[in-house]
N, C-alpha and C positions, 0 to 999 in steps of 0.2 A: 504494500500499500504506499503510495507516495504521500509523504508528509504525515504519516500516521505515527502516534506515540509508540515508544518502545513496548514490545509485547502485544501490539494491537493486531498482529497477523494471525493470532489464534485466540480462541475463546472457548470456555468449557460449557457444557450443557447447563450446569448449575448456575454459571454466571448469566447465561442467556435467560434462564427461567427467572432468576432474580430481577433482571432488567425488565422482563415483561410484568412482573409483579409490582414494579414501581411506576408503570404507566398509569395515566388517568383511566378510570373505569376498569380496575384490575380484574374483576369477575369476567369481563368481556374476553380476555385473552387466555384465561386458564394457563398461566405461565409454564407449568411443568410439561403439559401435553404439547403446547405450541413449541416450546424449546426443543423437545425431543423430535417433533416433526420436522422442524427447520434443520436441525443437525443431521438427520437422516437424509433429507433432501440434498443438503450441501455435500455430504459424503458421497452420495450416489452420482452427483454431477461434477465432482471435483476433477480437474485436469490431472492426469497422472504425472509423476515426476519423471522427466526424461533427462538422463545424465548427459552433460556437455561432453562432446567427443564421441558419444555412443553412436553406433550405426544401427538404424531401425528399418524394418521392412513393412511397407504398407499393404493393406489387403489387395491392392491392384498390382503388387509385385515391384513397386518402385522402392529404391533404397534412399534413405535420408540420413544425414549426420546432423545432430543437434550441436549448434554453435555455442561457444562460450563468450562471455563478455558482452559489452553493449553493442547494439541493443539486445537485451536478453530475449530469449524465446525465438530466435531466428533459426532457420533450417537451411541446409544445403542439400539439394538433390544430386545424387550420384548416379549419372547415366551409365548404361552398360558399355558405351564406347570409351569411357574413361573421362569424359567431360563432366563439368559440374555446372549447376545454376543456383543462384542464391534466391531463396524464397521470401526473404524479408520476414515479415510477421505472418505470412501466409502459413497456415497450419496444414500439414499433410493429412490425408484422410485417416481417420482413426478406425479401429485400434491399431497401434503399431507394435510389432514384435521385435525385441532386441535381438540383433545378430551377435553371436559369440564367436570369436576366432577359434578355429580348429587347432588341435595340438598336432604333434608330429604323427604321420601315418605309418611310420615304421615300427611302432610299438615301443620305442625308447622313451624314457622319461628325461626330459631336459634338465631336471633338478638333480639327477644322480651324479 
C-alpha cells in the first residue's frame, strides 16, 4: 500500500471484527460474521506470490519470468525462438505453474 502506515498491509480477522463493531449502527454489521466473510473472500481472490526471477508456464503454454525491482509486478515473456518481450504491468493468464530446473540426467549427484 502506498503511503500506508507500518503494518497496514495485513490485518487479522479479530481486528476487522472489532472495527466493524465500532461502526455506527453496530448491530447492522454483525462484526464477527462480516469479518470472517470478508477475510474468506480476500483469501480466495488474493494474487499468488510469484518469486522474482522465477520462470512460470501459463495455461496456453507461454513461458514468463517475473522481474525484480521497479516497477514491481512486471513480467517478461520468453519466446520459443529465444527472444523476449516485456509485458509491463500486463499480467499473464492465470494460473501459472512454476518451472523448476532439472538436475543432471546421468544419475550423478552434483553435491557428492
